[in-house]
C-alpha positions, -999 to +999 in steps of 0.1 A: +549-654-148+510-650-146+508-682-121+535-665-099+516-631-095+485-654-088+503-671-059+518-639-045+481-625-047+467-653-030+497-657-003+494-618+004+454-623+006+458-653+032+486-632+053+459-604+052+430-624+063+452-641+090+461-610+107+427-596+101+415-625+120+439-625+146+424-635+178+426-604+206+446-623+227+471-624+201+474-586+203+481-582+242+516-578+255+518-582+292+553-565+290+537-532+281+537-510+313+569-529+327+594-506+316+603-473+336+608-436+323+641-426+327+644-396+298+637-364+309+617-356+279+593-385+288+589-380+326+587-341+326+621-338+349+653-350+351+649-379+372+674-383+405+661-417+413+635-443+395+605-426+378+573-446+389+565-469+357+530-483+352+542-509+382+524-536+362+534-575+363+542-598+333+532-633+343+504-655+340+466-646+353+432-652+341+405-626+348+406-612+383+422-642+398+435-654+430+468-662+413+490-638+395+522-661+386+549-636+378+587-630+379+602-607+408+632-588+399+631-565+428+611-570+460+595-537+476+593-522+442+557-519+426+547-552+412+580-567+419+591-566+382+609-536+365+618-542+326+653-526+332+664-553+358+685-580+350+678-608+375+650-628+387+646-638+423+614-660+421+583-665+407+558-652+430+518-661+432+501-628+440+507-592+423+487-562+420+510-530+406+516-515+442+540-521+471+526-551+483+519-589+480+545-611+458+535-636+480+553-674+479+582-666+457+597-699+442+628-705+421+641-737+402+678-740+408+710-764+407+742-770+423+748-756+458+725-728+470+736-695+487+709-683+511+722-644+503+727-651+467+706-671+448+689-648+419+697-655+384+703-633+352+682-633+324+677-617+290+645-603+273+657-619+240+647-653+261+618-640+274+580-643+262+547-632+277+511-640+267+477-638+283+481-669+308+515-678+297+550-663+311+583-680+296+620-669+304+656-685+304+675-684+340+709-680+329+726-691+361+712-725+363+702-735+327+666-736+334+640-726+309+609-715+331+572-718+315+543-707+338+507-708+334+477-706+358+439-710+366+419-692+390+434-705+422+460-724+409+498-720+393+515-745+370+553-744+370+572-761+342+609-760+343+631-778+317+667-782+331+697-792+316+706-829+312+721-846+342+716-815+364+703-816+398+666-805+403+660-778+432+634-755+439+643-726+465+610-717+484+623-682+502+591-676+523+606-651+544+606-626+513+575-608+498+568-571+490+550-570+526+566-579+560+564-616+563+554-626+599+556-665+598+560-690+573+560-730+568+568-757+542+569-794+548+569-827+525+537-842+529+541-871+505+564-885+478+554-859+453+537-832+475+545-804+498+523-779+516+529-749+538+518-714+540+531-678+540+515-650+563+524-614+552+496-590+551+474-620+544+479-658+550+480-678+520+482-716+518+495-739+493+493-774+483+520-785+455+518-818+436+548-825+415+559-850+386+593-858+402+599-877+435+608-853+463+638-865+482+634-837+510+632-805+520+663-788+538+673-757+546+701-735+537+712-708+563+732-677+568+735-652+593+708-633+584+685-657+569+671-694+565+661-704+530+641-738+525+652-758+493+631-787+477+656-815+463+642-840+435+651-872+424+668-873+391+645-877+361+650-868+321+619-850+319+607-816+327+598-808+363+562-799+365+548-784+397+511-777+400+501-757+430+467-750+447+462-718+467+438-707+494+433-678+521+416-702+542+435-736+546+459-762+530+428-786+529+411-757+507+441-753+487+442-789+478+406-790+470+412-758+444+442-777+428+420-809+422+391-789+409+412-767+386+442-782+371+454-817+386+446-839+360+455-814+332+487-810+312+503-780+311+495-773+274+459-777+284+459-752+314+478-727+293+449-732+263+422-728+287+436-698+299+438-681+265+408-690+256+393-673+289+411-644+278+400-644+241+363-649+254+365-617+273+387-597+251+363-606+220+334-589+238+348-556+223+357-559+185+374-531+166+377-524+128+402-500+116+431-481+131+466-494+132+484-524+146+499-502+171+466-490+179+452-524+184+480-537+202+478-509+229+439-513+231+438-548+236+467-549+261+450-521+281+417-541+280+436-572+293+451-550+320+419-536+330+407-572+343+435-582+368+422-566+396+401-569+422+414-604+430+396-636+441+401-644+477+374-669+479+376-711+473+364-736+451+335-744+476+327-706+487+347-702+519+368-670+525+383-654+554+363-620+565+383-591+579+374-603+614+394-635+605+365-657+606+360-681+577+326-679+563+308-690+533+281-665+519+272-680+484+295-653+465+328-649+451+348-628+475+373-600+462+399-581+473+389-542+476+392-525+443+417-497+441+389-472+446+405-439+445+421-446+412+396-470+393+362-459+403+365-433+375+363-457+348+379-493+354+348-505+377+326-491+350+342-512+323+341-543+351+305-539+353+299-536+317+315-565+304+315-590+335+285-581+357+287-612+379+322-600+390+310-562+396+282-574+417+304-599+439+328-572+447+302-552+460+289-578+481+326-579+492+328-543+500+295-546+518+307-578+537+339-559+547+317-527+557+296-546+581+328-559+597+345-524+599+313-506+606+320-480+577+321-489+540+358-494+529+375-474+504+410-472+493+438-446+499+417-414+498+382-401+493+350-422+496+346-434+461+330-470+468+297-443+467+304-436+431+310-473+422+280-486+438+257-458+433+268-460+398+264-497+393+230-497+409+216-468+383+232-490+355+211-519+364+235-541+386+217-549+417+225-586+427+235-573+464+216-558+492+214-522+482+198-511+514+228-523+535+254-507+511+235-474+512+230-474+551+272-478+553+274-452+524+251-429+544+272-435+577+303-425+558+291-393+548+277-382+581+297-401+608+332-388+621+360-418+627+353-438+596+361-439+561+358-398+557+386-381+578+374-344+586+339-354+578+322-332+607+343-303+597+331-306+559+294-310+569+293-280+593+320-254+579+314-266+543+350-272+536+379-289+553+404-262+568+441-267+557+470-263+585+491-234+580+525-245+574+553-218+567+575-237+545+557-265+530+577-290+505+565-319+482+561-344+512+547-322+538+517-342+553+488-325+568+452-331+555+449-329+518+422-303+527+414-292+490+414-327+477+393-339+503+366-311+500+364-316+464+359-353+467+333-354+494+314-330+474+315-357+446+312-386+469+279-370+484+266-364+448+268-402+442+252-412+475+224-386+468+219-403+435+215-437+455+190-421+479+168-406+454+168-439+436+157-457+468+130-430+476+149-414+507+139-379+500+151-363+533+188-378+529+186-369+492+184-331+498+206-332+528+235-349+505+228-326+477+230-297+501+268-306+502+276-312+466+286-274+460+309-274+487+336-275+464+331-240+455+341-228+491+377-240+482+377-218+450+398-185+452+384-161+426+411-139+428+436-166+417+414-189+399+424-219+414+409-243+443+432-233+472+438-243+507+417-223+534+422-219+569+401-226+596+392-190+599+383-186+562+417-170+550+435-187+523+469-206+526+498-181+523+527-186+501+505-202+473+525-217+446+499-232+420+525-251+399+540-270+429+531-303+436+525-320+471+519-353+484+493-345+510+491-306+517+462-290+502+463-313+473+467-354+474+494-361+448+486-331+427+490-294+424+466-266+421+465-268+385+459-304+384+431-300+411+412-271+401+390-285+375+376-315+393+339-312+395+323-340+374+288-338+388+287-299+381+309-290+352+287-260+343+289-248+380+325-250+379+329-230+348+302-204+364+329-195+389+350-178+365+337-144+352+329-159+316+335-191+293+362-171+277+382-167+309+375-205+317+387-216+283+417-195+286+425-210+322+419-244+307+445-234+277+470-224+301+467-259+322+480-275+289+506-248+280+521-235+308+554-260+310+562-281+342+589-267+359+610-297+362+596-307+398+603-342+408+572-359+431+569-394+431+536-407+412+534-375+389+548-377+357+540-374+319+530-339+313+511-317+287+521-284+302+507-288+334+482-315+329+495-351+343+483-380+327+507-401+349+483-397+379+447-400+381+433-365+397+429-348+364+419-376+341+385-360+334+397-325+327+405-329+289+369-330+286+359-295+304+364-279+269+331-297+259+315-272+286+324-240+267+314-252+233+350-261+220+348-302+219+372-302+192+400-289+216+393-316+239+400-341+210+430-328+203+441-333+239+428-370+241+445-380+207+477-366+220+475-388+253+463-416+234+492-414+210+520-406+231+513-420+269+510-456+265+541-470+247+567-446+256+605-449+264+631-468+241+616-501+246+581-488+238+569-504+270+565-475+294+531-457+303+532-422+314+527-434+352+510-458+374+487-480+360+467-482+396+454-515+393+440-508+355+425-473+359+450-459+333+444-488+308+407-483+312+410-446+304+427-456+272+399-482+265+369-460+270+385-430+250+397-454+220+362-465+217+346-432+216+326-429+249+340-418+286+328-423+321+328-386+327+310-387+362+310-424+369+282-421+395+258-410+365+244-437+338+258-419+311+289-412+291+303-385+273+308-390+236+340-385+218+359-392+184+370-430+182+403-445+172+387-469+151+361-466+122+339-492+139+335-510+173+311-534+183+306-538+221+289-567+236+274-563+273+280-590+297+264-623+297+233-611+279+244-613+243+232-576+238+255-552+220+260-519+204+280-506+175+301-473+172+306-459+136+331-431+130+324-411+100+355-391+085+387-382+106+382-348+119+384-337+156+352-316+154+320-336+160+296-324+137+266-347+147+259-378+168+230-402+158+217-433+179+197-456+161+190-430+134+181-402+158+202-371+164+215-368+201+208-335+217+243-327+234+273-350+239+261-375+262+243-406+259+224-428+287+236-463+298+199-474+291+199-461+256+232-479+247+217-513+262+189-510+235+214-522+211+215-496+183+242-482+163+261-447+176+272-428+147+299-401+155+303-377+122+333-356+123+351-329+101 
């Protein structure tokens, strides 16, 4: 009996140790975020159509890679994969989580191919996903598909039923973007090559372990679909593919350098090891298994975009269409309207070389365009570059970056529409629309005014660091322009007409896509001034009135409006979209930090594994912004104003967090004392902090941040 008890205790101890020592990658679920919200209680309204989910892909990728090898269950829909779908059209090689990419879809098949109907059913019971690996069983063809990848290469492994013919459908007429041209040819006994040109031109060079009999085409009235036919062989079909946005020659070289002589298991292990190396830069102690799973899944999701576009030899195709080689890794534009808020800061903290190269890529694009590029709205390369420079990332030509950003802020016709009006009038005037509806498209004038005010602040910080006093003063003089669209009679940021009067028929709870506000309503837009929170508070009669207004944001119910990209509510606050993601911290500035913490904890607890399958976010991840929001807040510090090299401190989810910076080996530790919502003291290196902010420079001293609560 005694020996049995000892055995049980030993078993439990070993099992506990095994779980305690589980690698970070094992906590990651790439399927998290792939489901859609259908329940009205989750969405915040009764859906009449599919609610936008996180729009993420579950397939194989390594950090910030050229290749995202992932299943497509719907074309022209987010990442191309929706968890509720029942069929797979192919495995594409690029994905972001927006309505683009999904280049070069391939699907293993058997038998006679119908060009208008070749999709295969699948079941989630026969599907699995891990960092650097994806697997699914294709029921129609009896094929077990396994996928893994490198930076610029994809490895497909297909196990067919014995005796079945082996085919590969290459429907290059399909992607999430309009396909302009494509080609595929047999180049050798075991080689096929080609390209697909949609938004970009992507080349491929593929080597198989089976002899290629031929590449023929199946046709219908509507389309022509190439099919690669393989000679019979008993072993699984393996296809190794190199990619390039420059040439087939470079695609071949990328394949040879990264995976040609490696086995599937070797490539998969290297991908997993790469993820573990990155994810283990943050170690957590305490918290539940659920919280650890969400945390590492979100950390993983934060490092899939921007995507690499240069080859192993350094070649890339610039925005003018020229092939150049400038000695750095060239990346796609970040999703700047979204991820400047947090994700790009996290990128710089953990992978500074990537962040530096992303900035070099933005500068290169800016020199071709004449203006620093942005994404979607605002001018938020300003906050990314200024914040990065002030945090010590400086491996790029900052003067070129600054010149481009300054041009954005002063010259019409570039990145900032209506910039002359903003600079001269002090706000951007909205149009007088008699009966606006959600999809009314005008100037999004309120949002532009708020965002340009912050963007000018970011560029001003860079001007000051570069000793450009005149432009620093000029830029700072505009940072208060956000106040010019504040209507004191209603307590909201409100559209203003050219004559200075306010937009009529004002409904602060009604969401607009691009009228007055960008994908938001007045409630969600009113609290945005991260560079001047005290100034924002002072627009109200007193702090009590401001606190009451903020209380109303989180308590006045959403009235059931259905608007794309706006879902997941606490009152009027929307976690499913980015515009108000810094708003929960505004209680700090009226002495009520604990009220912020209640909101932060509620968001983290509810909005990241929603729905019946516990696989839905409250809204679109937007290339990692939503995920990075969770990562920072779970650790207990957040990028309230990303242009400033400092962080606002909150109560962590975990008892202990160890954070390693980049490749320097330096780290700092966060310790949580007690489990209350109210912070009673914050010390760093044993010294008490004055207030709730800690600088980036202080954290890089590598000391212990202790957060005591009650």
